[in-house]
GUDREN-449420 format. One record per residue (C-alpha): residue number from 0; residue in one letter; x, y, z. Coordinates in nm, 4 decimals. Each point is the difference from the previous one (the first is absolute). Layout:
<sites>
{NUM "a" {X Y Z}}
...
</sites>
This chain:
<sites>
{0 "i" {-6.5840 -0.4252 10.2499}}
{1 "s" {0.1740 -0.3230 -0.0888}}
{2 "i" {-0.0140 -0.3756 0.0337}}
{3 "r" {0.3680 0.0090 0.0952}}
{4 "a" {0.1540 0.1004 0.3271}}
{5 "m" {0.0666 0.3745 0.0305}}
{6 "t" {0.2242 0.2098 0.2188}}
{7 "m" {-0.1802 0.2103 0.2632}}
{8 "y" {0.1325 0.3503 0.0722}}
{9 "k" {-0.1300 0.2081 0.2910}}
{10 "g" {0.0141 0.3650 -0.0898}}
{11 "g" {-0.1525 0.1171 0.3253}}
{12 "e" {-0.2659 -0.0822 0.2591}}
{13 "q" {-0.2809 0.0195 -0.2549}}
{14 "s" {0.1893 -0.0857 -0.3216}}
{15 "i" {0.0918 -0.3474 -0.1216}}
{16 "s" {0.1382 -0.0769 -0.3509}}
{17 "y" {0.0274 -0.3395 -0.1696}}
{18 "i" {0.2709 -0.0253 -0.2639}}
{19 "d" {0.0099 -0.2670 -0.2735}}
{20 "n" {0.3303 -0.0189 -0.1874}}
{21 "q" {-0.1288 -0.2538 -0.2538}}
{22 "p" {-0.1305 0.0967 -0.3485}}
{23 "f" {-0.3552 0.1317 0.0217}}
{24 "y" {-0.2664 -0.1380 -0.2358}}
{25 "k" {-0.3220 0.1888 -0.0566}}
{26 "i" {-0.2781 -0.2547 0.0359}}
{27 "d" {-0.3710 0.0589 -0.0437}}
{28 "g" {-0.1879 -0.0837 0.3190}}
{29 "i" {0.2744 0.0901 0.2464}}
{30 "g" {-0.1417 0.1674 0.3059}}
{31 "l" {0.0617 0.1258 0.3541}}
{32 "i" {-0.2112 -0.0709 0.3083}}
{33 "i" {0.0423 0.2127 0.3158}}
{34 "s" {-0.1699 -0.0690 0.3330}}
{35 "m" {0.0025 0.2908 0.2485}}
{36 "p" {-0.2393 0.1479 0.2527}}
{37 "g" {-0.2687 0.2204 -0.1463}}
{38 "s" {0.1272 0.2965 0.1977}}
{39 "s" {0.3091 0.0008 -0.2199}}
{40 "f" {-0.2151 0.1278 -0.2885}}
{41 "p" {-0.1750 0.3133 0.1221}}
{42 "l" {-0.1155 0.1048 -0.3490}}
{43 "k" {-0.1496 -0.3337 -0.1019}}
{44 "l" {-0.3595 -0.0121 -0.1262}}
{45 "t" {-0.2681 -0.2443 0.1059}}
{46 "a" {0.0944 -0.3371 -0.1434}}
{47 "s" {-0.2409 -0.1481 -0.2513}}
{48 "d" {0.1853 -0.3309 -0.0104}}
{49 "e" {-0.0978 -0.2104 0.3001}}
{50 "t" {0.2523 -0.2759 -0.0746}}
{51 "t" {0.1481 -0.1303 0.3232}}
{52 "l" {0.3683 0.0242 0.0791}}
{53 "s" {0.0381 -0.3784 -0.0058}}
{54 "s" {-0.1520 -0.0130 -0.3506}}
{55 "l" {0.2409 0.2687 -0.1189}}
{56 "f" {0.2954 -0.1970 0.1333}}
{57 "e" {-0.1266 -0.3184 -0.1686}}
{58 "r" {-0.0326 0.1858 -0.3297}}
{59 "a" {0.3486 0.1451 0.0404}}
{60 "d" {0.1375 -0.3448 0.0761}}
{61 "r" {-0.1539 -0.1427 -0.3174}}
{62 "q" {0.1343 0.2911 -0.2033}}
{63 "s" {0.3438 -0.0478 0.1520}}
{64 "s" {-0.0019 -0.3705 -0.0913}}
{65 "y" {-0.1035 0.0838 -0.3565}}
{66 "l" {0.2711 0.2618 -0.0333}}
{67 "s" {0.2579 -0.2398 0.1394}}
{68 "r" {-0.0860 -0.2647 -0.2609}}
{69 "f" {-0.0102 0.2657 -0.2720}}
{70 "v" {0.3437 0.1380 0.0821}}
{71 "m" {0.1520 -0.3461 0.0330}}
{72 "l" {-0.1391 -0.0886 -0.3445}}
{73 "r" {0.1443 0.3186 -0.1440}}
{74 "l" {0.3382 -0.0658 0.1567}}
{75 "s" {0.0069 -0.3582 -0.1302}}
{76 "i" {-0.1426 0.0619 -0.3503}}
{77 "t" {0.3430 -0.0165 -0.1624}}
{78 "r" {0.0411 -0.3559 0.1286}}
{79 "v" {-0.3331 -0.0855 -0.1641}}
{80 "v" {0.0166 0.1925 -0.3266}}
{81 "v" {0.3556 -0.0836 -0.1110}}
{82 "p" {-0.0526 -0.3803 0.0127}}
{83 "l" {-0.3292 0.0442 -0.1882}}
{84 "v" {0.1767 0.2025 -0.2706}}
{85 "m" {0.2755 -0.2595 -0.0330}}
{86 "a" {-0.2553 -0.2822 -0.0142}}
{87 "g" {-0.1952 0.1831 -0.2703}}
{88 "l" {0.3090 0.0514 -0.2159}}
{89 "l" {0.0998 -0.3656 0.0422}}
{90 "i" {-0.3495 -0.1141 -0.1048}}
{91 "y" {0.0165 0.2306 -0.3021}}
{92 "a" {0.3400 -0.1397 -0.1031}}
{93 "a" {-0.1155 -0.3595 0.0542}}
{94 "l" {-0.3051 0.0483 -0.2235}}
{95 "y" {0.2221 0.1359 -0.2773}}
{96 "l" {0.2620 -0.2721 0.0389}}
{97 "l" {-0.2539 -0.2826 -0.0322}}
{98 "q" {0.0012 0.0260 -0.3797}}
{99 "i" {0.3778 -0.0073 -0.0429}}
{100 "m" {0.0811 -0.3049 0.2122}}
{101 "k" {0.0831 -0.1977 -0.3151}}
{102 "v" {0.2042 0.2562 -0.1910}}
{103 "n" {0.2231 -0.1631 -0.2569}}
{104 "r" {0.3546 0.1126 -0.0568}}
{105 "l" {0.0280 0.2627 -0.2735}}
{106 "q" {0.1012 -0.1613 -0.3285}}
{107 "k" {0.2727 0.1320 -0.2288}}
{108 "d" {-0.2548 0.0687 -0.2735}}
{109 "f" {-0.2142 0.2138 0.2332}}
{110 "a" {-0.0301 0.2790 -0.2595}}
{111 "l" {-0.1630 -0.2154 -0.2673}}
{112 "w" {-0.3523 0.0143 0.1442}}
{113 "p" {-0.0096 0.3816 0.0381}}
{114 "l" {0.1250 0.0372 -0.3581}}
{115 "t" {-0.2434 -0.2489 -0.1543}}
{116 "e" {-0.3118 0.1094 0.1933}}
{117 "t" {-0.1953 0.3164 -0.0814}}
{118 "p" {0.1330 0.3120 0.1777}}
{119 "a" {-0.3364 0.0666 0.1671}}
{120 "m" {-0.0053 -0.3445 0.1662}}
{121 "v" {0.3584 0.0297 0.1225}}
{122 "a" {-0.0672 0.3451 0.1475}}
{123 "k" {-0.3282 -0.1179 0.1544}}
{124 "l" {0.1817 -0.2829 0.1763}}
{125 "a" {0.3147 0.1873 0.1040}}
{126 "r" {-0.1765 0.3158 0.1218}}
{127 "i" {-0.3144 0.0185 0.2115}}
{128 "h" {-0.1347 0.3039 -0.1840}}
{129 "p" {0.1876 0.0556 -0.3283}}
{130 "t" {-0.0267 0.3429 -0.1602}}
{131 "d" {-0.2757 0.0118 -0.2631}}
{132 "s" {0.1945 0.2247 -0.2368}}
{133 "l" {0.3010 -0.2329 0.0084}}
{134 "l" {-0.2174 -0.3063 -0.0624}}
{135 "l" {-0.1334 0.1694 -0.3135}}
{136 "l" {0.3453 0.1105 -0.1121}}
{137 "g" {0.1535 -0.3425 0.0640}}
{138 "t" {-0.2836 -0.1654 -0.1954}}
{139 "l" {0.0514 0.2425 -0.2896}}
{140 "l" {0.3703 -0.0885 -0.0147}}
{141 "h" {-0.0893 -0.3686 0.0117}}
{142 "l" {-0.2319 0.0510 -0.2987}}
{143 "i" {0.2795 0.1838 -0.1832}}
{144 "n" {0.2270 -0.2956 0.0632}}
{145 "r" {-0.2695 -0.2234 -0.1512}}
{146 "k" {-0.0137 0.2312 -0.3076}}
{147 "e" {-0.3636 0.0865 0.0654}}
{148 "v" {0.0694 0.3671 0.0792}}
{149 "i" {0.2514 0.2398 -0.1598}}
{150 "w" {0.1803 0.2712 0.1990}}
{151 "r" {0.0694 0.3025 -0.2207}}
{152 "d" {0.1638 0.3052 0.1585}}
{153 "e" {-0.2416 0.0724 0.2865}}
{154 "i" {-0.3097 -0.1832 -0.1246}}
{155 "f" {-0.1178 -0.3625 -0.0107}}
{156 "e" {-0.1868 -0.1553 -0.2931}}
{157 "w" {-0.1957 -0.3248 -0.0194}}
{158 "r" {0.1327 -0.1915 -0.3003}}
{159 "n" {-0.2932 -0.2401 -0.0409}}
{160 "p" {-0.3238 0.1809 0.0909}}
{161 "g" {-0.1994 -0.2412 -0.2158}}
{162 "r" {0.1174 -0.3060 0.1932}}
{163 "n" {-0.2715 -0.2551 0.0778}}
{164 "d" {0.2114 -0.2717 0.1590}}
{165 "f" {0.1148 0.0964 0.3511}}
{166 "s" {0.0676 -0.3548 0.1185}}
{167 "g" {0.3627 0.0782 0.0804}}
{168 "f" {-0.0780 0.3059 0.2127}}
{169 "s" {-0.1054 0.0369 0.3610}}
{170 "a" {-0.3383 0.1529 0.0802}}
{171 "g" {0.1753 0.3065 0.1433}}
{172 "e" {0.1991 0.0534 -0.3194}}
{173 "i" {-0.3150 -0.0319 -0.2129}}
{174 "l" {-0.1832 0.2539 0.2149}}
{175 "l" {0.2948 0.2411 -0.0150}}
{176 "l" {0.0160 -0.0176 -0.3808}}
{177 "q" {-0.3735 0.0546 -0.0422}}
{178 "w" {-0.0012 0.2749 0.2631}}
{179 "l" {0.3032 0.2155 -0.0855}}
{180 "f" {0.0224 -0.0740 -0.3743}}
{181 "s" {-0.3658 0.0056 -0.1019}}
{182 "a" {-0.0747 0.1684 -0.3329}}
{183 "d" {-0.0082 0.3786 0.0273}}
{184 "e" {-0.0928 0.2561 -0.2644}}
{185 "d" {0.3100 0.2115 0.0651}}
{186 "y" {0.2539 -0.2579 0.1188}}
{187 "d" {-0.1135 -0.3240 -0.1639}}
{188 "h" {0.1622 -0.2835 0.2014}}
{189 "v" {0.2818 0.2132 0.1426}}
{190 "l" {0.0535 0.0733 0.3680}}
{191 "a" {0.1388 0.3520 0.0300}}
{192 "p" {0.0352 0.2234 0.3075}}
{193 "e" {-0.2655 0.2418 -0.1280}}
{194 "r" {-0.2458 -0.2825 -0.0608}}
{195 "l" {0.0561 -0.1437 0.3497}}
{196 "r" {-0.0525 0.3391 0.1669}}
{197 "t" {-0.3250 0.0489 -0.1902}}
{198 "a" {-0.1232 -0.3520 0.0743}}
{199 "a" {0.0786 0.0373 0.3726}}
{200 "r" {-0.2658 0.2722 0.0266}}
{201 "n" {-0.2656 -0.2496 -0.1056}}
{202 "p" {-0.1762 -0.1811 0.2893}}
{203 "d" {0.0283 -0.3257 -0.1950}}
{204 "f" {0.3788 0.0182 0.0275}}
{205 "r" {-0.0023 -0.0646 0.3746}}
{206 "e" {-0.2540 -0.2773 -0.0426}}
{207 "l" {0.2249 -0.1712 -0.2551}}
{208 "a" {0.3019 0.0537 0.2239}}
{209 "q" {-0.1858 -0.1746 0.2818}}
{210 "r" {-0.0937 -0.2830 -0.2357}}
{211 "y" {0.3677 -0.0393 -0.0876}}
{212 "r" {0.0941 -0.0241 0.3691}}
{213 "t" {-0.2761 -0.2526 0.0595}}
{214 "q" {0.1112 -0.2070 -0.2993}}
{215 "v" {0.3598 -0.0089 0.1232}}
{216 "d" {-0.1231 -0.1162 0.3427}}
{217 "r" {-0.2109 -0.2747 -0.1577}}
{218 "e" {0.2907 -0.1219 -0.2120}}
{219 "f" {0.2202 -0.0111 0.3071}}
{220 "n" {-0.2580 -0.1978 0.1983}}
{221 "r" {-0.0306 -0.2528 -0.2838}}
{222 "k" {0.3766 -0.0623 -0.0074}}
{223 "g" {-0.0199 -0.2375 0.2971}}
{224 "l" {0.2514 0.2056 0.1967}}
{225 "n" {-0.2468 0.1205 0.2621}}
{226 "n" {-0.2259 -0.2182 0.2203}}
{227 "m" {-0.3174 0.2077 0.0028}}
{228 "k" {-0.1794 -0.1882 0.2815}}
{229 "l" {0.2947 0.0125 0.2394}}
{230 "t" {0.0631 0.3622 -0.0946}}
{231 "a" {-0.3559 0.0938 0.0989}}
{232 "s" {0.0249 -0.1991 0.3251}}
{233 "f" {0.3308 0.1535 0.1007}}
{234 "k" {-0.1261 0.3498 -0.0783}}
{235 "l" {-0.2902 -0.0573 0.2399}}
{236 "i" {0.2436 -0.1223 0.2669}}
{237 "f" {0.2180 0.3081 -0.0479}}
{238 "m" {-0.2985 0.2343 0.0266}}
{239 "a" {-0.1258 -0.1811 0.3123}}
{240 "f" {0.3370 0.0462 0.1717}}
{241 "s" {0.0056 0.3602 -0.1161}}
{242 "a" {-0.3391 0.0663 0.1611}}
{243 "l" {0.1110 -0.1795 0.3182}}
{244 "f" {0.3108 0.2154 0.0430}}
{245 "f" {-0.1890 0.3193 -0.0817}}
{246 "i" {-0.2595 -0.0857 0.2677}}
{247 "m" {0.2691 -0.0832 0.2563}}
{248 "a" {0.1805 0.3269 -0.0740}}
{249 "a" {-0.3235 0.1976 0.0449}}
{250 "l" {-0.0936 -0.1784 0.3251}}
{251 "f" {0.3439 0.0421 0.1573}}
{252 "l" {0.0124 0.3647 -0.1045}}
{253 "l" {-0.3455 0.0750 0.1423}}
{254 "t" {0.0554 -0.1836 0.3276}}
{255 "t" {0.3566 0.1079 0.0767}}
{256 "h" {0.0474 0.3210 -0.2023}}
{257 "a" {0.3549 -0.1275 -0.0643}}
{258 "s" {0.1569 0.0735 -0.3382}}
{259 "t" {0.1775 -0.3373 0.0223}}
{260 "a" {-0.3266 -0.1573 -0.1144}}
{261 "l" {0.0547 0.1572 -0.3426}}
{262 "l" {0.2790 -0.2543 -0.0612}}
{263 "l" {-0.2754 -0.2518 -0.0700}}
{264 "l" {-0.0732 0.1931 -0.3183}}
{265 "i" {0.3278 -0.1330 -0.1463}}
{266 "p" {-0.1180 -0.3621 -0.0396}}
{267 "a" {-0.3482 0.1328 -0.0848}}
{268 "g" {0.1513 0.1908 -0.2921}}
{269 "f" {0.1977 -0.3036 -0.1169}}
{270 "f" {-0.3086 -0.2217 0.0099}}
{271 "t" {-0.2016 0.2619 -0.1889}}
{272 "f" {0.2702 0.0119 -0.2689}}
{273 "g" {-0.0058 -0.3801 -0.0218}}
{274 "g" {-0.3771 -0.0049 -0.0237}}
{275 "i" {0.0167 0.2281 -0.3028}}
{276 "t" {0.3039 -0.1350 -0.1856}}
{277 "f" {0.0523 -0.3643 0.1052}}
{278 "r" {0.0126 -0.2696 -0.2690}}
{279 "f" {0.0402 -0.3677 0.0822}}
{280 "l" {0.2211 -0.1164 -0.2843}}
{281 "t" {0.0121 -0.3592 -0.1135}}
{282 "e" {0.3286 -0.1902 0.0031}}
{283 "e" {0.0522 0.0957 -0.3639}}
{284 "g" {-0.0995 0.3579 0.0785}}
{285 "v" {0.2572 0.0262 0.2782}}
{286 "d" {0.2706 -0.1329 -0.2333}}
{287 "r" {-0.0971 0.2470 -0.2741}}
{288 "y" {-0.0189 0.2797 0.2550}}
{289 "h" {0.3578 -0.0601 0.1175}}
{290 "r" {0.1206 -0.0196 -0.3594}}
{291 "s" {-0.1717 0.3291 -0.0852}}
{292 "r" {0.1216 0.1809 0.3112}}
{293 "h" {0.3590 -0.1131 -0.0559}}
{294 "f" {-0.0242 0.0964 -0.3660}}
{295 "m" {-0.1296 0.3435 0.1031}}
{296 "r" {0.2886 0.0537 0.2429}}
{297 "i" {0.2733 -0.0760 -0.2556}}
{298 "l" {-0.1351 0.1889 -0.3012}}
{299 "a" {0.2904 0.2417 0.0389}}
{300 "t" {0.2407 -0.2895 -0.0738}}
{301 "p" {-0.1055 -0.1326 -0.3440}}
{302 "q" {0.2940 -0.2407 -0.0191}}
{303 "v" {-0.1494 -0.2106 0.2821}}
{304 "i" {-0.3308 -0.0158 -0.1879}}
{305 "i" {0.1796 -0.0960 -0.3222}}
{306 "r" {0.1794 -0.2880 0.1763}}
{307 "s" {-0.3292 -0.1163 0.1504}}
{308 "c" {-0.1677 -0.0236 -0.3422}}
{309 "q" {0.2943 -0.1174 -0.2091}}
{310 "s" {-0.1437 -0.3519 -0.0372}}
{311 "q" {-0.2961 0.1297 -0.2046}}
{312 "l" {0.0624 0.3658 -0.0895}}
{313 "n" {0.2998 0.1818 -0.1397}}
{314 "e" {0.1195 0.3400 0.1214}}
{315 "a" {-0.2137 0.2014 -0.2407}}
{316 "e" {-0.3191 -0.2001 0.0656}}
{317 "t" {0.0498 0.0324 0.3745}}
{318 "m" {0.0352 0.3783 -0.0105}}
{319 "i" {-0.2920 0.0361 -0.2401}}
{320 "s" {-0.2283 -0.2071 0.2232}}
{321 "a" {0.1199 0.1649 0.3224}}
{322 "l" {-0.0965 0.3578 -0.0911}}
{323 "p" {-0.3844 -0.0361 0.0176}}
{324 "v" {0.0223 -0.1883 0.3303}}
{325 "a" {0.2426 0.2533 0.1467}}
{326 "v" {-0.2368 0.2849 -0.0883}}
{327 "a" {-0.3050 -0.1805 0.1453}}
{328 "l" {0.1961 -0.0695 0.3208}}
{329 "k" {0.0882 0.3698 0.0387}}
{330 "k" {0.3645 -0.0816 -0.0621}}
{331 "g" {0.0494 0.1640 -0.3382}}
{332 "k" {0.2582 0.2434 0.1325}}
{333 "a" {0.2043 -0.2793 0.1603}}
{334 "f" {-0.0186 -0.2006 -0.3230}}
{335 "f" {0.1362 0.2822 -0.2146}}
{336 "q" {0.2714 0.0731 0.2570}}
{337 "g" {0.1026 -0.3643 -0.0207}}
{338 "i" {0.0135 0.0179 -0.3802}}
{339 "r" {0.2303 0.3038 0.0138}}
{340 "a" {0.2267 -0.1730 0.2530}}
{341 "l" {0.0630 -0.2979 -0.2303}}
{342 "p" {0.3405 -0.0433 -0.1635}}
{343 "r" {0.0073 0.1891 -0.3289}}
{344 "p" {-0.0330 -0.3027 -0.2357}}
{345 "l" {-0.2925 -0.1415 0.2000}}
{346 "f" {-0.1571 0.3455 0.0329}}
{347 "m" {0.0085 0.0447 -0.3767}}
{348 "r" {-0.1563 -0.3422 -0.0649}}
{349 "a" {-0.2750 0.0622 0.2562}}
{350 "s" {-0.0652 0.3515 -0.1321}}
{351 "y" {-0.0160 -0.1206 -0.3602}}
{352 "a" {-0.2579 -0.2605 0.1020}}
{353 "l" {-0.2158 0.2428 0.2001}}
{354 "l" {0.0078 0.2793 -0.2571}}
{355 "h" {-0.0614 -0.2372 -0.2896}}
{356 "v" {-0.3049 -0.1724 0.1550}}
{357 "y" {-0.1606 0.2917 0.1801}}
{358 "r" {0.1100 0.2995 -0.2105}}
{359 "r" {0.0386 -0.1734 -0.3384}}
{360 "q" {0.3583 0.1197 -0.0454}}
{361 "p" {0.2117 -0.2105 -0.2372}}
{362 "v" {0.3017 -0.1922 0.1250}}
{363 "p" {0.3150 0.0957 -0.1951}}
{364 "d" {0.2702 -0.2421 -0.0986}}
{365 "g" {0.2611 0.0289 0.2741}}
{366 "d" {0.2735 -0.1324 -0.2295}}
{367 "d" {-0.0157 0.3218 -0.2006}}
{368 "l" {0.0767 0.2224 0.3011}}
{369 "d" {0.3512 0.1048 0.0922}}
{370 "a" {0.1028 0.1099 0.3497}}
{371 "k" {-0.1199 0.3572 -0.0590}}
{372 "g" {-0.3251 -0.1231 -0.1510}}
{373 "r" {-0.0627 -0.2295 0.2972}}
{374 "g" {0.0485 0.2961 0.2351}}
{375 "a" {-0.2558 0.2051 -0.1910}}
{376 "e" {-0.2358 -0.2981 -0.0113}}
{377 "y" {0.0326 -0.0421 0.3778}}
{378 "e" {-0.1000 0.3632 0.0497}}
{379 "r" {-0.2955 -0.0409 -0.2360}}
{380 "l" {-0.1214 -0.3065 0.1876}}
{381 "s" {0.0353 0.1798 0.3337}}
{382 "r" {-0.2149 0.2852 -0.1287}}
{383 "g" {-0.2536 -0.2491 -0.1329}}
{384 "i" {-0.0304 -0.1749 0.3371}}
{385 "e" {-0.0353 0.3350 0.1777}}
{386 "e" {-0.2714 0.1062 -0.2452}}
{387 "m" {-0.1846 -0.3287 0.0515}}
{388 "e" {0.0089 0.0473 0.3770}}
{389 "r" {-0.1183 0.3609 -0.0336}}
{390 "v" {-0.2992 -0.0880 -0.2170}}
{391 "l" {-0.1045 -0.2846 0.2291}}
{392 "s" {0.0220 0.2331 0.2991}}
{393 "a" {-0.2140 0.2577 -0.1815}}
{394 "w" {-0.2665 -0.2600 -0.0825}}
{395 "k" {0.0014 -0.1194 0.3599}}
{396 "e" {-0.0704 0.3530 0.1203}}
{397 "l" {-0.2696 0.0389 -0.2663}}
{398 "f" {-0.1764 -0.3194 0.1065}}
{399 "d" {0.0244 0.1056 0.3652}}
{400 "s" {-0.1636 0.3363 -0.0762}}
{401 "c" {-0.2852 -0.1768 -0.1773}}
{402 "f" {-0.0710 -0.2272 0.2969}}
{403 "i" {-0.0133 0.2857 0.2577}}
</sites>
């Protein structure tokens, strides 16, 4: 039974075989019509179907034509689906490239904006979905740098709980201070691991966490880096193309039963991703985005960042400002690796600055140290940096457990 030519084999006077050497496809609706004298079927029953022989042949002819078109479509589906997939991916790329047609060349001082902006805004721009726990931790470090919060051992303390003037703080920072450092009978204005675990069991904790996320989103939208109207329009376009490719994949799969049709799910998936995550950045937003992404990629090489900021920040100020941003960008490990890889004199200066600002450790007078004393001081600083990294990692895990 085939729409292709078959080889006939006579096995005897009453036996004829037709052989098809081509691949066989099981197709619903395939059938066989045989016309022979009634005497050839001695055991047949009285026929209830009075359809004439000519009508049966007409029906078979129509079915044969349908099967022929069906098989030809199945055999040619690759030539249809592959161009559609390529066209979908090209459309997806074109929609993304529209916003970066006027990208300016990266300036030498590219690292200044990430270091002078709040860590939450930098992470929100550089990453589509920044990690909530790292946003909180980066904001805490930023507040320590501003001398609003003190980091003692493994706890954080709000230095000025009676503050009334918050004009120099972002709305997200204000909410974080009033949320995590509110007055408590047992802990006062101290954020300790035990207090956070207890607070996380309260239903209000998740509500406040959601308010913090919402506040960060609102701050980002007010920065003028994201065109909200074009973002909404492009998201609708992405979702429309996603629906179109999903429908085409379903139709081709149902009509041809060919797995090749599933390739259309590739552009459908890309368009769905774009419909969820796309942001149409302004010209300034694109420039800040490229600065932030480049800054994020080179956090393991602090010397490049230092050179980029040397017009306005010295070595110590650059390293101090880079830590909160590195943590918010999920690059804390790379940052500390870069610090350890610095030449010894630069490593000691950077470590002194970080430990003095964030851990309140005094800076000794280097002139009073001999060669042996400098060796011991280098080991002490190395242990201090390792301890800082360990505590930050522990707080990150603690925040993550509270958000689950």
